[in-house]
C-alpha positions as CSV (number, residue, x, y, z in Angstrom):
1,M,-0.1,-0.1,-0.1
2,S,1.7,3.1,-0.7
3,A,2.0,6.8,1.6
4,S,-0.9,8.3,-0.1
5,S,-3.6,5.9,0.2
6,V,-3.4,6.1,3.8
7,S,-6.1,8.4,5.3
8,R,-4.2,10.5,7.7
9,R,-5.9,11.4,11.0
10,R,-8.4,14.0,11.3
11,V,-9.8,15.2,13.7
12,L,-12.8,17.3,14.8
13,S,-12.6,19.5,17.8
14,L,-15.5,20.9,20.5
15,W,-15.8,23.3,22.3
16,L,-18.6,24.8,24.5
17,P,-18.0,28.0,25.8
18,R,-20.5,28.9,27.8
19,L,-21.3,24.9,29.3
20,P,-22.2,26.3,33.2
21,I,-24.6,28.9,32.0
22,D,-26.1,26.5,29.7
23,R,-26.5,24.1,31.6
24,I,-28.0,25.9,34.1
25,Q,-30.8,27.7,31.2
26,R,-31.1,24.1,29.7
27,F,-32.1,22.4,32.9
28,F,-34.7,25.5,33.9
29,G,-36.1,24.6,30.4
30,N,-36.3,20.9,31.0
31,V,-38.6,21.8,34.4
32,G,-40.9,24.3,32.8
33,L,-39.6,27.1,34.4
34,H,-40.0,30.3,33.0
35,K,-36.5,31.7,31.2
36,S,-35.6,35.3,31.8
37,N,-34.1,37.7,29.7
38,D,-31.8,39.8,32.7
39,P,-28.1,38.8,32.1
40,S,-27.2,35.7,34.0
41,I,-23.4,34.0,35.0
42,V,-22.1,31.5,37.4
43,V,-19.8,32.0,39.9
44,I,-17.2,30.4,41.8
45,K,-14.3,30.9,44.3
46,D,-11.0,31.9,43.6
47,N,-8.6,33.4,46.0
48,N,-11.2,33.6,48.7
49,A,-13.3,36.0,46.6
50,L,-16.0,34.5,44.2
51,V,-15.7,36.3,40.2
52,I,-17.4,35.1,37.1
53,H,-16.8,31.6,35.9
54,A,-18.8,31.3,32.6
55,L,-21.5,34.2,31.8
56,D,-24.2,33.6,29.2
57,E,-24.3,36.5,25.9
58,A,-26.4,39.0,27.3
59,A,-24.1,39.8,30.4
60,E,-21.2,39.5,27.8
61,R,-22.6,42.5,25.5
62,L,-22.8,44.7,28.9
63,G,-19.2,44.2,29.5
64,L,-18.0,41.2,31.7
65,Y,-15.8,39.1,31.6
66,I,-14.5,34.9,33.3
67,G,-12.5,36.5,35.9
68,Q,-14.4,39.3,36.6
69,P,-15.0,39.8,40.9
70,L,-18.7,39.6,41.4
71,A,-19.1,42.8,43.3
72,N,-17.6,44.7,40.0
73,A,-20.3,43.2,37.9
74,R,-23.0,44.0,39.9
75,A,-21.9,47.5,40.0
76,M,-22.1,46.9,36.4
77,C,-26.0,45.3,36.5
78,P,-27.8,45.4,39.3
79,D,-29.9,42.9,37.7
80,L,-27.6,40.4,37.4
81,R,-29.2,36.6,38.2
82,V,-26.0,35.2,39.4
83,F,-25.7,31.1,40.3
84,D,-23.9,29.0,41.8
85,A,-20.2,26.9,39.7
86,D,-20.8,23.5,39.7
87,V,-18.0,21.5,38.5
88,V,-19.1,18.2,39.3
89,A,-22.5,19.1,37.2
90,D,-20.8,20.3,34.9
91,A,-18.7,17.8,34.2
92,K,-21.6,15.5,33.9
93,T,-23.3,17.2,31.1
94,L,-19.6,17.3,29.3
95,S,-20.1,13.6,29.4
96,D,-23.0,13.0,28.3
97,V,-22.6,15.1,24.8
98,A,-19.7,12.6,24.5
99,D,-21.9,10.3,24.9
100,W,-24.6,11.4,22.3
101,C,-21.0,12.5,20.2
102,D,-20.9,8.8,19.4
103,R,-23.1,9.0,16.2
104,F,-20.6,10.6,14.9
105,T,-17.9,8.3,15.7
106,P,-17.0,5.9,18.5
107,L,-13.5,7.3,19.3
108,V,-14.6,10.8,21.8
109,A,-12.4,12.4,23.7
110,L,-12.1,14.2,26.6
111,D,-10.9,18.2,26.7
112,P,-11.7,19.8,29.5
113,P,-12.9,21.6,31.6
114,H,-15.4,22.3,28.2
115,G,-14.0,21.0,25.1
116,L,-14.3,16.9,23.0
117,F,-11.7,16.0,20.4
118,L,-14.1,13.7,18.1
119,D,-11.7,11.2,15.6
120,I,-13.6,11.0,12.3
121,T,-10.7,9.6,10.3
122,G,-12.1,7.9,7.8
123,C,-15.9,8.3,9.1
124,A,-17.1,12.1,7.7
125,H,-18.1,10.4,4.2
126,L,-20.7,8.7,6.1
127,F,-22.4,11.9,6.6
128,G,-21.5,14.3,3.3
129,G,-18.0,14.9,4.4
130,E,-16.3,17.1,6.7
131,A,-17.8,20.2,6.2
132,A,-21.8,18.5,6.3
133,L,-20.8,16.0,9.3
134,L,-19.2,19.7,10.9
135,R,-22.6,21.9,10.5
136,T,-25.2,18.8,11.5
137,L,-22.8,18.0,14.7
138,V,-23.0,22.2,15.4
139,R,-26.3,23.1,14.6
140,A,-27.7,19.5,16.9
141,L,-25.9,21.1,19.7
142,A,-27.4,24.3,19.3
143,R,-30.8,22.9,19.2
144,Q,-30.0,21.5,22.1
145,G,-29.7,25.0,24.2
146,F,-25.9,24.9,23.8
147,A,-23.6,27.6,22.2
148,V,-20.8,25.3,20.3
149,S,-17.5,26.0,18.5
150,A,-16.2,23.3,16.2
151,A,-13.2,22.8,13.6
152,I,-11.8,20.2,11.8
153,A,-7.8,19.7,11.2
154,G,-5.1,16.9,10.7
155,T,-4.4,17.5,14.8
156,S,-5.9,17.7,17.8
157,V,-4.1,20.5,18.8
158,C,-4.4,22.8,15.9
159,A,-8.3,22.2,15.7
160,R,-8.6,23.1,19.4
161,T,-6.5,26.1,18.7
162,L,-9.0,27.0,16.1
163,T,-12.0,26.8,18.3
164,R,-11.0,29.3,20.3
165,Q,-10.5,32.1,18.0
166,A,-11.8,30.7,14.1
167,T,-15.1,28.4,14.9
168,G,-15.9,26.6,11.3
169,T,-13.2,26.0,9.7
170,I,-11.9,23.2,8.3
171,V,-8.3,22.9,7.2
172,A,-6.5,20.3,5.2
173,D,-3.8,18.1,5.4
174,G,-0.4,20.2,6.0
175,E,-2.1,23.8,6.0
176,E,-1.6,23.6,9.5
177,A,0.9,26.3,9.9
178,E,-1.1,28.4,8.0
179,A,-4.4,28.7,8.6
180,I,-3.1,29.4,12.2
181,S,-0.3,31.7,12.2
182,R,-2.7,35.3,12.2
183,L,-4.2,33.5,15.3
184,P,-2.9,35.2,18.9
185,I,-1.2,33.0,20.6
186,S,-3.5,33.2,23.2
187,A,-5.9,30.8,21.4
188,L,-2.9,27.9,22.1
189,G,-3.7,27.4,25.5
190,A,-0.4,27.3,27.3
191,G,-0.6,29.2,30.2
192,E,-1.2,32.7,30.8
193,T,2.7,32.9,32.8
194,I,4.3,31.9,29.0
195,T,1.3,34.2,26.9
196,T,2.9,36.9,28.7
197,G,5.8,36.4,27.9
198,L,6.0,36.3,24.3
199,R,4.2,38.9,24.0
200,R,6.6,41.3,26.7
201,A,8.9,39.2,23.5
202,G,7.0,41.0,20.9
203,L,6.2,38.1,19.9
204,K,1.9,38.2,19.1
205,I,0.7,35.6,16.8
206,I,1.6,32.1,16.3
207,G,3.5,33.3,13.2
208,D,6.0,35.5,14.8
209,V,6.5,31.9,17.4
210,A,6.2,30.1,14.2
211,S,9.1,31.6,12.6
212,R,11.7,31.4,15.9
213,T,13.7,28.1,15.8
214,P,12.3,25.4,17.8
215,S,16.0,25.6,20.1
216,E,15.0,29.2,21.0
217,I,11.8,28.0,21.8
218,T,12.2,25.4,23.7
219,A,15.3,27.6,26.1
220,R,13.2,30.2,26.7
221,F,9.8,28.9,27.2
222,G,10.7,24.7,27.8
223,A,10.2,21.8,25.8
224,R,6.3,21.3,26.7
225,F,5.4,24.8,25.0
226,S,7.7,23.8,22.0
227,T,6.5,20.1,21.5
228,L,2.9,22.4,21.5
229,L,3.0,24.4,19.4
230,A,5.0,21.9,16.8
231,H,1.7,20.0,17.1
232,A,-0.6,23.0,16.3
233,L,2.1,23.9,13.0
234,G,1.1,19.8,12.1
235,Q,4.1,18.8,13.2
236,G,3.2,15.7,14.2
237,D,0.5,15.1,17.3
238,A,0.1,13.6,20.5
239,P,-2.9,10.8,20.3
240,I,-6.0,11.5,21.6
241,N,-7.8,9.6,24.4
242,P,-10.5,7.8,23.8
243,R,-13.6,7.5,26.7
244,K,-14.5,4.3,26.2
245,P,-12.1,1.4,24.3
246,L,-13.7,0.4,20.3
247,P,-15.8,-2.1,20.2
248,D,-14.8,-5.3,18.3
249,Y,-17.9,-5.4,16.0
250,I,-20.6,-1.9,15.8
251,V,-23.6,-2.4,14.1
252,E,-26.5,0.4,14.1
253,K,-29.4,1.8,12.2
254,R,-30.6,5.4,12.1
255,F,-34.0,6.7,11.2
256,A,-35.4,9.5,9.1
257,E,-38.7,9.3,11.0
258,P,-37.7,8.6,15.4
259,I,-39.4,5.4,16.0
260,A,-40.9,5.2,20.5
261,T,-42.5,2.0,20.0
262,D,-41.6,-1.2,21.8
263,T,-42.6,-3.6,18.6
264,M,-39.9,-1.0,16.6
265,I,-37.5,-1.0,19.4
266,A,-37.4,-4.6,19.6
267,M,-37.7,-4.7,15.6
268,T,-34.9,-3.3,14.9
269,L,-33.0,-4.9,17.9
270,S,-33.7,-8.0,16.1
271,R,-32.7,-7.5,12.9
272,L,-28.9,-5.8,14.1
273,A,-28.7,-8.6,16.4
274,D,-28.7,-10.5,12.8
275,T,-26.4,-8.8,11.0
276,L,-24.2,-8.5,14.0
277,I,-23.8,-12.3,14.3
278,A,-23.4,-12.8,10.5
279,S,-20.1,-10.5,10.8
280,M,-18.8,-12.1,13.9
281,E,-19.6,-15.6,12.0
282,K,-17.1,-15.3,9.4
283,Q,-14.7,-14.7,11.7
284,G,-15.3,-17.7,14.1
285,K,-15.9,-15.3,16.9
286,G,-18.5,-15.0,19.5
287,A,-20.0,-12.3,21.8
288,R,-19.4,-11.7,25.5
289,R,-20.8,-9.1,26.1
290,L,-23.1,-6.8,24.2
291,E,-24.3,-3.4,24.3
292,A,-27.1,-1.6,22.9
293,A,-27.6,2.0,22.7
294,F,-30.7,4.4,22.2
295,F,-30.2,7.6,20.9
296,R,-32.8,9.8,21.5
297,T,-33.7,13.0,19.5
298,D,-32.9,15.5,21.9
299,G,-29.5,14.6,22.8
300,V,-30.3,11.6,25.7
301,V,-28.5,8.1,24.9
302,R,-29.4,5.3,26.9
303,A,-27.2,2.2,27.0
304,I,-28.0,-1.1,28.4
305,T,-25.4,-4.5,28.6
306,V,-25.1,-7.8,29.1
307,E,-23.1,-9.7,29.0
308,T,-22.6,-13.5,28.9
309,G,-21.0,-16.8,30.3
310,R,-20.3,-18.5,26.9
311,P,-19.7,-16.6,23.1
312,V,-22.9,-16.4,21.7
313,T,-23.8,-17.4,17.7
314,R,-26.9,-16.8,17.5
315,S,-29.1,-14.1,17.2
316,A,-32.1,-15.5,18.9
317,V,-30.2,-16.0,22.2
318,I,-29.0,-12.1,22.0
319,D,-33.3,-10.9,21.9
320,R,-34.0,-13.0,24.8
321,L,-30.8,-11.7,26.9
322,F,-32.2,-7.4,25.7
323,R,-36.2,-8.3,26.9
324,E,-35.4,-9.9,30.2
325,R,-32.8,-6.8,30.2
326,L,-35.5,-4.6,29.5
327,D,-38.1,-6.0,31.5
328,A,-36.0,-5.4,34.4
329,L,-34.7,-2.5,34.3
330,A,-35.8,-0.4,37.5
331,D,-35.4,2.6,35.1
332,P,-37.5,1.8,32.3
333,L,-36.1,2.8,28.4
334,D,-38.2,6.0,27.7
335,P,-38.1,7.1,24.1
336,G,-39.1,10.5,25.0
337,F,-39.6,12.4,21.3
338,G,-38.3,9.3,19.3
339,F,-35.0,6.9,19.2
340,D,-33.1,8.5,15.5
341,M,-30.4,6.0,16.1
342,V,-30.3,2.4,18.1
343,R,-26.2,0.5,18.0
344,L,-25.6,-2.6,18.6
345,S,-21.5,-3.6,19.8
346,A,-20.0,-6.4,20.5
347,S,-17.5,-5.2,22.9
348,R,-15.7,-8.0,23.9
349,T,-15.4,-11.4,21.7
350,E,-13.9,-14.6,21.9
351,I,-13.6,-17.8,19.6
352,V,-15.4,-19.7,19.6
353,V,-14.5,-23.1,20.1
354,Q,-16.2,-26.5,18.1
355,E,-17.4,-29.0,20.7
356,Q,-18.6,-32.6,19.7
357,R,-22.7,-31.6,21.0
358,D,-25.1,-34.5,19.6
359,L,-23.9,-37.5,21.5
360,D,-23.0,-35.9,25.0
361,A,-25.7,-34.9,27.4
362,H,-23.1,-33.2,29.9
363,V,-22.4,-30.8,27.2
364,H,-26.4,-29.7,26.5
365,D,-26.5,-29.2,30.4
366,N,-23.9,-27.1,30.4
367,D,-25.3,-24.8,27.6
368,E,-28.7,-24.7,29.7
369,L,-27.3,-24.7,32.5
370,A,-24.9,-21.5,31.1
371,A,-28.1,-20.1,29.5
372,L,-29.7,-19.8,32.5
373,I,-27.1,-17.8,34.1
374,D,-27.4,-15.5,31.2
375,R,-30.6,-15.0,31.6
376,I,-31.0,-14.8,35.0
377,A,-27.5,-12.2,35.0
378,A,-29.6,-10.6,32.4
379,R,-32.3,-9.3,34.6
380,I,-31.0,-9.0,38.5
381,G,-27.1,-8.0,37.4
382,G,-24.2,-10.4,36.7
383,K,-22.7,-9.2,40.1
384,R,-25.4,-11.6,42.3
385,V,-25.8,-15.2,40.4
386,V,-22.6,-16.2,42.0
387,V,-20.6,-19.8,42.4
388,H,-18.6,-21.0,44.8
389,L,-14.9,-21.8,44.3
390,S,-12.8,-23.9,47.1
391,Q,-9.8,-21.6,48.1
392,D,-6.3,-23.0,49.4
393,T,-6.8,-22.6,52.4
394,H,-7.2,-23.5,56.1
395,I,-8.7,-19.9,57.2
396,P,-12.8,-20.0,57.5
397,E,-14.0,-16.8,56.0
398,S,-11.8,-17.4,53.5
399,A,-12.1,-20.8,52.5
400,V,-14.5,-20.2,49.7
401,L,-14.8,-17.6,47.3
402,A,-17.9,-16.4,45.7
403,A,-17.3,-15.1,42.3
404,P,-19.6,-14.1,39.2
405,A,-21.2,-17.3,37.8
406,Q,-20.9,-16.2,34.2
407,H,-17.6,-16.1,34.3
408,H,-16.3,-18.8,36.9
409,L,-19.1,-21.7,35.7
410,A,-16.2,-24.0,34.5
411,A,-14.0,-23.5,37.2
412,A,-17.1,-24.1,39.9
413,M,-17.9,-27.7,37.8
414,Q,-14.4,-28.9,38.3
415,A,-13.8,-27.8,41.9
416,E,-12.8,-30.1,44.7
417,W,-14.2,-30.1,47.9
418,P,-13.4,-31.8,51.2
419,A,-15.0,-34.9,51.1
420,R,-18.5,-35.3,54.1
421,A,-18.2,-38.8,56.4
422,E,-21.2,-40.9,55.9
423,S,-23.7,-40.7,58.6
424,E,-21.8,-37.9,60.3
425,P,-23.2,-33.8,61.1
426,P,-20.8,-31.5,59.2
427,L,-18.2,-30.2,60.0
428,R,-18.8,-26.6,59.7
429,P,-22.0,-25.1,58.6
430,L,-22.3,-24.3,55.0
431,R,-23.1,-20.4,55.1
432,L,-20.8,-18.7,58.1
433,F,-22.0,-14.9,59.1
434,D,-20.2,-11.8,57.3
435,K,-18.5,-10.9,60.9
436,P,-18.4,-12.7,63.5
437,E,-20.7,-11.6,66.5
438,P,-19.5,-11.3,69.6
439,I,-20.5,-13.5,72.4
440,K,-20.6,-13.2,76.5
441,V,-18.7,-16.9,78.2
442,P,-18.7,-15.8,82.0
443,F,-16.5,-18.8,82.5
444,A,-14.9,-21.8,80.4
445,T,-12.3,-24.8,81.3
446,V,-9.2,-23.5,81.0
447,P,-6.5,-23.5,79.1
448,D,-8.6,-25.4,75.7
449,G,-11.8,-26.0,77.1
450,P,-15.3,-25.0,75.9
451,P,-17.9,-22.5,77.5
452,H,-20.4,-23.7,80.1
453,Q,-23.3,-21.5,79.3
454,F,-22.8,-17.8,76.4
455,T,-25.0,-15.1,75.7
456,W,-25.8,-13.7,72.3
457,R,-27.7,-11.3,71.1
458,R,-29.2,-10.9,74.8
459,A,-30.3,-14.2,74.9
460,L,-28.5,-17.1,77.7
461,H,-27.7,-20.6,75.9
462,A,-26.5,-23.4,78.1
463,V,-24.1,-25.5,76.8
464,V,-25.1,-29.3,77.1
465,R,-22.8,-31.3,74.3
466,V,-19.7,-29.7,72.6
467,E,-17.3,-31.0,69.7
468,G,-13.7,-29.7,69.9
469,P,-12.1,-27.7,69.7
470,E,-10.3,-27.3,66.1
471,R,-7.3,-25.4,66.4
472,I,-6.3,-22.4,63.7
473,A,-3.5,-20.8,63.6
474,M,-3.8,-17.7,61.3
475,E,-1.3,-17.6,58.5
476,W,1.2,-15.1,60.1
477,W,3.4,-14.7,56.9
478,R,0.3,-13.2,55.2
479,Q,-0.9,-11.1,58.6
480,D,2.6,-10.1,60.3
481,G,1.1,-11.9,63.4
482,K,-1.5,-9.3,64.0
483,Q,-4.3,-12.4,64.1
484,L,-4.5,-14.7,67.1
485,T,-4.9,-18.6,67.3
486,R,-8.4,-19.5,67.4
487,D,-10.4,-22.9,68.8
488,Y,-13.8,-23.4,67.6
489,F,-15.9,-26.2,69.1
490,R,-19.2,-27.4,68.1
491,I,-22.0,-26.1,70.4
492,E,-25.5,-27.7,70.6
493,D,-27.1,-25.5,73.5
494,A,-30.2,-27.0,75.4
495,E,-33.5,-25.9,72.9
496,G,-31.0,-28.1,70.6
497,L,-29.5,-25.1,68.8
498,R,-25.9,-26.1,67.8
499,F,-23.4,-22.8,67.0
500,W,-19.9,-23.4,65.5
501,I,-18.1,-20.2,68.2
502,F,-14.2,-19.9,68.9
503,R,-12.2,-18.7,71.4
504,D,-10.0,-15.6,69.5
505,G,-6.4,-16.6,71.6
506,L,-4.8,-18.7,73.8
507,Y,-4.7,-18.5,77.5
508,E,-1.6,-16.5,78.9
509,G,-0.3,-16.9,75.5
510,E,-1.8,-14.6,73.0
511,C,-4.0,-11.7,75.4
512,F,-2.3,-8.9,76.6
513,D,-3.0,-5.8,78.2
514,H,-1.0,-2.8,77.5
515,D,0.9,-3.0,80.4
516,G,1.6,-6.4,79.5
517,K,-0.3,-8.4,81.9
518,P,-2.3,-11.6,80.3
519,V,-6.4,-10.4,79.6
520,P,-9.3,-13.2,79.1
521,P,-9.2,-13.5,75.3
522,S,-12.8,-12.6,73.2
523,W,-15.0,-15.8,72.5
524,Y,-17.1,-14.8,68.9
525,V,-20.1,-17.1,67.2
526,H,-19.2,-18.0,63.4
527,G,-22.0,-19.4,62.2
528,L,-25.1,-21.7,62.9
529,F,-25.5,-25.6,62.1
530,A,-29.0,-26.4,60.3
């Protein structure tokens, strides 16, 4: 393949300069409150003083500016509406916008505090070209209530620089230096200290700085700024960091007329599942993690994820899993004014291993069990469906590990457990308390004997039968010697209840106070026998 046939990277930079105030005004519109025509600002505390963090167009026309003290702003405009900054809510809004931008490319990166990068390499033609894509994106976000600035270039730094001064610009590959040469140096976003230093040196526009040798710029302003300038001029670029990893397979359906009914949503998912399975089947793969994303016309995006214990190779299984997931949603899928795009992606896939399934009954049983686990997990969550795996330790609370059944079903089937003696009661309870519960023991046979009675949960229990002790020393090589030796007893009280209790520590061997004097060890109940 020749070098000329390799498409160079194209990056769309998106900037929402009024994001904090736009978020607040959109909230008023969503809850049906009247939007005032009074100028509005958002303030934030800086050096123990409130300064303007964001402002709307009306406030800007009055001469207010970001960083201006609130007292000065009120003196200029007594009718000013003032809101407190909420950086967390702003970040959430920017993340929501990034989710919506996934409709154009899956490679979307954050450019905080109020910007995004979209890697549109090779996908602009799907929207009629770069100019049409840019117009579509800007108009859609403007309809959602955002002030938007956007530009496209071959490097992310060049595109970002253009959004600050020349919104709507599309720079052809190799023309980055010419496109930004006449822009002020503040557009680079290098920081106030470097910008002031450049101006004092008589370098007011980017072209002035670019005319100097790189070694001169590096010696005066540092290697970081020198690299930033080179990237802005199109001389190399740092890769953007997408918010989400690129899925292995993506299929999607766009609608000229938005859909809103459950029937249409189900039919769309079914058709997308057929297409997705066909694509994976060509490479002998099956899906382990699937995500359905629903893009609403008002910019809201809803994503639903399902996981499977084994690679899925049939679209009917995908239909059933998403149907279970949709039916079990605590927050139902709200179509609003409709979905104009639905996407189905497989973010994790595996090569399908062919097995002999006709004659082996165990394989069929395993398939049915795995399918049942997937359906239950789709309804209540994969972390709630667990299997227990045996661990190589004698510590009771660590002897069993609860793991998600979808990912550890095979290991659970092969796990080996201690054999139980026939006609003998179990040595340990099947289930233990999450934390051993303390009990009060007035007296016990020393040094190794059981208690004669104990109080647990305000009830007194008289001991009539005892088995033990079973001494368990803690793993000193892992615990730094802080854990005490335990003596476990199987105890039955006068009411026929059976307990598994232990003494934490040895008499006059491990239990001492701060003065080094021996103290009685503590007692705990760790579980109950059925």
